[in-house]
C-alpha positions in Angstrom: 0.0 0.0 0.0 1.3 3.4 -0.8 0.6 6.6 1.0 -2.1 8.7 -0.6 -1.5 12.4 -1.2 -0.8 13.9 2.2 -3.4 16.6 2.4 -6.5 17.3 4.4 -8.9 17.0 1.4 -8.9 16.8 -2.3 -10.6 20.2 -2.4 -7.7 21.7 -0.5 -5.2 20.2 -2.9 -7.1 21.6 -5.9 -7.2 25.0 -4.2 -3.5 25.0 -3.5 -2.6 23.8 -7.0 -3.5 26.9 -8.9 -0.9 28.6 -11.0 -0.1 32.1 -9.9 -1.2 35.1 -11.9 0.4 35.8 -15.3 0.5 39.4 -16.5 -0.4 39.6 -20.1 0.6 42.4 -22.5 -2.5 44.5 -22.9 -1.0 47.6 -24.5 -3.3 47.9 -27.6 -2.1 51.2 -29.1 -0.3 54.4 -28.5 -3.5 56.2 -29.3 -4.9 55.3 -25.9 -2.6 57.7 -24.0 -5.4 59.9 -22.9 -7.3 56.9 -21.5 -6.7 55.0 -18.4 -4.4 52.1 -19.1 -6.3 48.9 -18.6 -5.2 46.6 -15.9 -3.3 43.5 -16.9 -5.4 40.4 -17.4 -4.7 37.6 -15.0 -4.9 34.0 -16.0 -5.0 31.4 -13.3 -5.2 27.9 -14.7 -5.8 25.2 -12.1 -4.9 21.5 -11.8 -7.9 19.5 -12.7 -9.6 17.1 -10.4 -9.2 14.4 -13.0 -5.4 14.9 -13.0 -5.3 14.7 -9.2 -7.2 11.5 -9.3 -5.0 10.1 -12.0 -1.8 11.1 -10.2 -3.0 9.4 -7.0 -3.8 6.3 -9.0 -0.4 6.4 -10.8 1.4 6.7 -7.5 -0.6 3.9 -5.9 0.0 1.7 -8.9 3.8 2.0 -9.0 4.2 1.6 -5.2 1.9 -1.4 -5.2 4.0 -3.0 -7.9 7.2 -2.5 -5.9 5.5 -3.6 -2.7 4.4 -6.8 -4.3 8.0 -7.6 -5.2 9.2 -6.8 -1.7 6.6 -9.0 -0.1 7.9 -12.2 -1.6 11.3 -13.9 -1.4 11.5 -14.4 -5.1 10.4 -10.8 -5.8 12.8 -9.2 -3.4 15.7 -11.4 -4.7 14.9 -10.2 -8.3 14.7 -6.6 -7.2 18.1 -6.9 -5.5 19.7 -8.4 -8.6 18.2 -5.6 -10.7 19.7 -3.0 -8.3 23.2 -4.4 -7.8 23.7 -6.9 -10.6 25.0 -9.5 -8.2 23.7 -13.1 -8.2 21.8 -13.9 -5.0 24.3 -16.6 -4.0 27.2 -14.2 -4.3 25.7 -11.3 -2.3 27.1 -10.9 1.2 24.9 -11.3 4.3 25.4 -7.6 5.3 24.5 -6.3 1.9 21.4 -8.5 1.8 20.3 -7.3 5.2 20.9 -3.7 4.3 19.0 -3.9 1.0 16.1 -5.8 2.6 15.7 -3.1 5.3 15.9 -0.3 2.7 13.4 -2.0 0.3 10.9 -2.8 3.0 11.2 0.8 4.3 10.7 2.2 0.9 7.1 0.9 0.6 6.0 1.8 4.2 3.6 4.7 4.5 6.2 6.6 6.6 9.0 6.6 4.0 7.2 6.0 0.7 7.3 8.8 -1.8 4.4 11.2 -2.0 3.0 12.3 -5.4 2.3 15.9 -5.9 1.2 18.0 -9.0 3.3 20.7 -10.5 2.9 23.1 -13.4 5.4 24.0 -16.1 6.6 27.6 -16.3 9.5 29.5 -17.7 10.1 31.2 -14.3 9.4 28.9 -11.4 10.6 31.4 -8.9 7.9 33.9 -10.0 5.0 31.5 -9.4 3.7 31.6 -5.8 1.6 29.1 -3.9 2.2 26.1 -6.2 4.9 23.6 -7.1 6.3 24.5 -10.6 8.7 22.8 -12.9 10.8 24.3 -15.7 9.5 23.9 -19.3 10.6 20.5 -20.7 10.5 18.8 -17.3 7.8 16.1 -16.9 8.6 14.9 -13.4 11.1 15.6 -10.6 12.0 14.4 -7.1 13.1 16.6 -4.2 16.5 16.2 -2.7 15.1 14.4 0.3 13.9 11.7 -2.2 10.5 11.7 -0.5 8.3 13.7 -3.0 7.6 13.1 -6.6 6.3 16.0 -8.7 4.5 15.4 -12.0 3.6 18.0 -14.6 -0.2 18.6 -14.4 -0.8 18.6 -18.2 0.5 15.1 -18.7 -1.9 12.7 -20.4 -2.8 9.4 -18.6 -0.2 7.2 -20.2 2.6 9.7 -19.9 1.7 10.5 -16.3 2.0 6.8 -15.3 5.4 6.6 -17.1 6.6 9.8 -15.4 5.5 8.7 -12.0 7.2 5.3 -12.4 10.4 6.8 -13.7 10.6 9.2 -10.8 9.8 6.5 -8.3 12.5 4.1 -9.6 15.1 6.9 -9.6 14.1 7.8 -6.0 14.7 4.2 -5.0 18.1 4.0 -6.8 19.2 7.2 -5.2 18.3 5.8 -1.8 20.3 2.7 -2.5 23.3 4.6 -3.8 24.8 5.4 -0.3 25.2 1.6 0.2 27.9 1.6 -2.4 26.6 -1.4 -4.3 25.4 0.2 -7.5 27.8 -0.9 -10.3 25.8 0.9 -13.0 22.8 3.1 -12.1 21.6 3.2 -15.7 21.4 -0.5 -15.9 19.8 -0.7 -12.5 17.1 1.8 -13.7 16.4 -0.3 -16.8 16.3 -3.6 -14.9 14.0 -2.3 -12.2 11.7 -0.7 -14.8 11.4 -4.0 -16.6 10.5 -5.8 -13.3 7.7 -3.3 -13.0 6.4 -4.1 -16.5 8.1 -1.4 -18.6 9.8 -3.1 -21.5 10.7 0.1 -23.4 12.8 1.9 -20.9 15.4 3.9 -22.8 18.7 4.1 -21.0 19.7 7.2 -22.9 16.6 9.2 -22.2 14.7 7.8 -19.3 17.9 7.3 -17.1 18.9 10.9 -17.6 18.6 13.2 -14.5 19.4 16.9 -14.1 19.7 19.1 -11.0 17.1 21.9 -11.4 15.5 24.8 -9.5 11.8 24.5 -9.1 9.2 26.6 -7.4 7.3 25.6 -4.3 4.8 27.3 -2.0 7.7 28.3 0.3 10.0 29.6 -2.5 12.5 28.1 -4.9 14.0 24.7 -4.1 16.5 22.4 -5.6 15.3 19.1 -7.1 16.2 16.4 -9.5 14.5 16.3 -12.9 13.7 12.7 -13.6 11.9 12.7 -16.9 11.5 15.1 -19.8 8.9 15.9 -22.5 9.7 14.0 -25.6 9.6 15.5 -29.1 6.9 13.9 -31.1 
C-alpha cells in the first residue's frame, strides 16, 4: 500500500494547486494615451480534479508493484539483482540485510514517496503558492527523495510513465549510499522491466538533471527525472 496524497482533502489540494497570476501584455495602441491604461489580465489555470485522481492512481500503482515484489522472497531477490547486478548466492549477508531493510522501508507509509502536482513555467521562482517545474521537465523528485512531482498537463499514459520513472530513480538514489550500484543506468532499466516497462530507454529515461523548481515556500533544488519527448 502506498501513502495517498498527504493533504486534508482533495478540495484543499485543488485549491492550493492553482498557478499564480500571469500578467499579459494588454497595450493595444499608443492612441490610448489619454485613456486610463487597462489593468493586466490575470490568467489562473488550475490543476484539474481528474489529473489529481490520475496522479494518485499512478502513485498507488507503481508503489503497489514495488510492494508486491518486496513481499515475496523471489520478488525481493529479483529486485536486489536488478539493483546491484550481483547473483543472489554471491551477495554478502550484510549487503542482503541492508538492502532488505531499505526496500521494505521504501514501501512503508512513513517513508514511501508522496506524489504531488506541479505546473510547467519558464520562471518557477515567480510562481507563488504552487509547485512548478521548468518547461521541458515532466517529473522531478526533491533532494530528500520523499516527494515526486509530475507536470499537471501530462496525459494518462505519460503520467504513469513519469510517476514510475521518478519513483524508480528515487529508489536507486536511496540505494546509492550503500555503495553497491555498479551501473545506475542498468539498474534503472532492470527495475523498470521488473515493473512491467519493456521500453525503458537508458539514454533518455535514465537521464537526470539538477534543477531549481518553485514551491509554496520559495525556490528549491530538485532532480528532474523525466523530460517531455519531441513527437
